[in-house]
Each structure stands twice: as C-alpha cells, then as structure tokens.
N, C-alpha and C positions, 0 to 999 in steps of 0.2 A: 087295509091296504095290502095289496098282493105284492109278491116278490118282484114282479116285473115293475110295478109302480114304484117300489122302493128303489130299485135299481136305476129307474128313470129319474127319480128324484136325486139320487146320489150323483148320477151322470151330469144332471143339470147343476147341481152344486159344484161339481168339479169344474165344469164349464164356466160357471160364474166366477169361481176363484181363479181360474186361468185368465179370464178377461180382466179381472181386477189386478192380477199380477202382471199382465201384459201392459196395462196403463201404468203401473208403478215402475215397471222395467223400463218403459219409454221415458218417464219423467227422471228416472236415474240417469239414462243415457243422455238426455237433453242437459242435465246438471253437469254431467262428465264433459260434454262437448263444451258448455260454458266455461267451466273450469280450464279446460284445455286452451281454449281461446285466450282466457285471461293470462294463463301461464306463458303463452306464446307472446303476447303482447308485452308482458313484464320482462321476458327474456330479450325481446327486441329492444326494448327501452335500456335494459342493462347493457346489451351489445353497443348500442349507440353511445351510451354513457362511458363504457369502457374505451371506445374509439376516440371520444373527446378527451379523456383523462390521458390516453396514450399521446395524443397531439400535444397536450398541455405539458407532459413530461418531456417530450422531445424539445419543445420551446424552451423549457426551464433548463434542460441540459445544455442547449446551445448558449443560453444566457450565462450559466455558470461557467462554461468554457470561456466565453468572451470576458467575463469578470475576471477569472483566473489569469488569463493573458494579460489584462489590465493590470492587475496586482503585480505581476511578474515585471511588466514594463515599469511600473511605479518604483518597485524595489531596486531594479537596475538604475533608474533615475536617482533614487536616494543614495545608492552606491556611488554613482558618479559624483554626486554633490558632496558626499562624505569625502571621497578621494580629493576633490577640489579644495575642500576646507583643510585637509591635511597638507596639501601642497602650499596653500595660503599661509598656514601656520608655520610650516618649515621655511618658507619666504620671510616671515616675519622674525623667526628665530635667527636666520642668516643676516637680516637687516639689523637686528639687534647686536649680533656679534660684530658686524661691520662697524656699527655706530660706536660700540665699545672700544674696538681697535682704533677708530678714527679720534675718539676722545683721548685715548692714552697717547696717540701720536701728537695730537694737538697740544696736550699737556707737556710732552716733551720739547715739542717746537717752542712753546712759550717759555719753558726753562731755558732753551737755547738762546731765545731771543733776549730774554732777561739777563742771561749771563753776558751776552754780547753787549747789551745796553750798558750793563754795569762796567764792563771792561773800557767802553769808550768814554765813560763819565769820568 
C-alpha cells in the first residue's frame, strides 16, 4: 500500500469516526433536550405546588386569626361571667349579713314582746 493509499485510508477512518461521533453527539443533545424538558415540567409542577401551598397558608393564616379573635371574645365572655358570679356572691354575702341582722332584731323583738307579755300577766 502506498503512502497516498494509507493517507486516504486514515482520512476515511477519521471521517468514519467523525460521523460516529456526530451521531453520538446528536443522541447526547437529544438526551439533554429531554432532560431539560423534564426539568422544566418538574419546575412548573413545583411552582404550581408552591402557589397552592401559599394559598392554603393564606387561608390557614386567616382561619387562625379568626380563631384567635373567637378565643379573645370567649375569654372576655368568661371574664364577664366570672365578674357576674363575683357580684352574685357579694349579693349573697350581703343578703346573709342582712338576714343575720334581721335574725338578731327579731330575737330582740321577741325578747321585748316576751318581756311585755310577762309584765301584763
């Protein structure tokens, strides 16, 4: 084989390798494109999921606010009820004191009446 034939053979081998590499390069580019598309779709799905979570978080925040307001109103209601019971208790104490005074007055009146009855007898 002559030098020219050998160079031609080498040149052909280089061309064959270049074609093989070109096909492999195109397959790699296709794989990269598919991976990029999958990544884009995943990113979009995550974005939509984040939007949904943000909406749910807003709703939850509003519900917690409403719940907190309700608890505050309930506490105020219990405070009013407690104050009402304190007033009722104080009223019963005053009634008890009045009843005790009336009992003593009645005892004195009974004593006076008995003394008067004994004087008339």
